[in-house]
C-alpha positions in Angstrom: -6.8 6.7 3.4 -7.2 10.4 4.1 -9.7 11.9 1.7 -10.6 15.6 1.4 -13.0 15.9 4.4 -16.1 15.5 2.3 -15.9 12.4 0.2 -18.2 10.4 2.5 -20.7 13.2 3.3 -23.4 12.0 1.0 -23.4 8.6 2.7 -23.4 10.3 6.1 -26.3 12.6 5.3 -28.3 9.6 4.0 -27.7 7.7 7.3 -27.9 10.7 9.7 -31.7 10.6 10.2 -31.4 7.0 11.2 -28.4 7.8 13.5 -24.6 7.8 13.5 -22.2 7.2 16.4 -20.5 10.2 18.1 -17.7 8.6 20.2 -15.6 10.3 22.9 -13.5 8.9 25.7 -10.6 6.5 25.9 -10.2 3.0 27.1 -13.1 1.9 29.4 -14.5 5.5 29.4 -15.1 5.3 25.6 -18.8 6.1 25.0 -20.6 5.9 21.7 -23.7 8.1 21.6 -26.2 8.1 18.8 -26.7 11.5 17.1 -29.2 12.4 14.4 -28.0 16.0 13.9 -24.7 17.2 12.4 -23.4 19.7 9.9 -20.4 19.7 7.7 -18.8 22.5 5.7 -15.9 24.8 5.5 -15.1 27.3 8.3 -11.8 29.2 8.7 -10.6 27.4 5.6 -10.9 24.0 7.2 -13.2 21.0 6.5 -15.4 20.8 9.7 -18.1 18.8 11.3 -20.4 20.3 13.9 -22.2 18.1 16.5 -24.6 19.1 19.2 -24.7 17.6 22.7 -27.1 18.5 25.5 -25.7 19.4 28.9 -27.6 16.6 30.5 -25.8 13.9 28.5 -23.0 11.8 29.8 -21.2 12.5 26.5 -21.2 16.2 27.3 -19.1 15.6 30.3 -16.6 13.7 28.2 -16.6 16.3 25.4 -16.0 19.0 27.9 -12.7 17.3 28.9 -11.3 16.6 25.5 -10.2 18.3 22.3 -11.2 15.5 19.9 -14.1 13.3 18.9 -15.0 10.8 16.3 -18.1 10.2 14.2 -18.7 6.6 12.9 -21.3 6.1 10.1 -22.8 2.7 9.6 -23.7 1.4 6.2 -27.2 2.8 5.4 -29.8 1.0 7.5 -27.4 -1.2 9.4 -26.6 -1.4 13.1 -30.1 0.0 14.0 -30.4 -2.1 17.2 -27.1 -0.8 18.3 -27.9 2.8 17.4 -31.2 2.6 19.3 -29.4 1.3 22.4 -26.7 4.0 22.2 -29.3 6.7 21.7 -31.6 5.6 24.6 -29.2 4.4 27.3 -26.7 6.5 29.2 -23.0 5.8 29.4 -23.3 6.7 33.1 -25.2 3.4 33.5 -24.0 1.1 30.7 -20.8 0.2 28.9 -22.4 0.6 25.5 -19.6 -1.2 23.7 -20.0 -4.3 25.9 -23.8 -4.1 25.9 -24.1 -3.9 22.1 -21.1 -6.1 21.1 -19.8 -3.1 19.1 -16.0 -3.0 18.9 -14.0 0.0 20.1 -11.1 0.5 17.7 -8.4 3.2 18.2 -8.8 6.1 15.8 -5.9 6.7 13.4 -5.2 10.4 14.0 -6.8 11.4 17.4 -6.7 9.8 20.8 -10.3 8.5 20.7 -12.1 5.4 19.5 -14.2 4.7 16.5 -16.9 2.0 16.1 -15.2 -0.7 14.1 -18.4 -2.1 12.7 -19.3 1.2 11.0 -18.4 1.8 7.4 -17.1 5.4 7.5 -15.2 7.3 10.1 -14.5 10.9 10.8 -11.8 12.0 13.2 -12.2 15.6 14.5 -10.2 18.1 16.5 -12.4 20.6 18.4 -11.7 24.1 17.1 -14.7 25.9 18.6 -17.5 25.2 21.2 -20.5 27.3 21.8 -23.5 27.0 24.2 -26.8 27.8 22.7 -28.4 31.1 23.6 -32.1 30.4 24.0 -32.9 34.1 23.4 -31.7 33.6 19.8 -33.7 30.5 19.1 -36.9 30.4 17.1 -39.9 29.9 19.4 -41.4 27.0 17.4 -38.1 25.1 17.6 -37.9 25.9 21.3 -41.4 24.5 21.9 -40.8 21.4 19.8 -37.3 20.3 20.9 -36.7 21.9 24.3 -39.4 20.9 26.8 -36.9 21.5 29.6 -35.8 25.1 29.2 -32.5 24.2 30.9 -31.3 21.4 28.7 -30.1 23.1 25.6 -27.3 21.9 23.3 -23.6 22.9 23.2 -22.2 23.0 19.6 -18.8 21.5 19.0 -17.1 22.3 15.7 -14.4 19.9 14.9 -11.9 20.2 12.1 -12.0 16.9 10.2 -8.4 15.7 10.5 -9.0 12.3 9.0 -11.8 10.4 7.2 -11.7 6.9 5.9 -13.7 3.8 5.1 -13.4 1.2 7.9 
């Protein structure tokens, strides 16, 4: 059931520090990556979700080739072992769905997968992408989060085109 783009945000924000799944890729290329940072709001009159992916991540290469992505949010505190695996292992080296016994399920509105075992799903269409400009970043954040001065994030803003409980 399509909601209004924000009905599940409180549950997502509660779970986000423990991790949620950003999934991109189709078929055997589908890759769930754990993220702990995201924003949601209204931009250009649209409900949106912004995710950040470092250049070095396998997921970045997949995101760079697509116009859609999904975010799957587990019930609070669940799937921690799977989130840990998907946040510490690369899709270059592992089939994360097979390794974790998570189930890739086709999304309803975009040509991507969602993590079936998660409780909530967001399907997003990329409407803007922007590379971080280190010159505009607070020095304290730079020191804390960017040991490698060349591995900054790219921000992807996706219009939420569908959200539902799985």
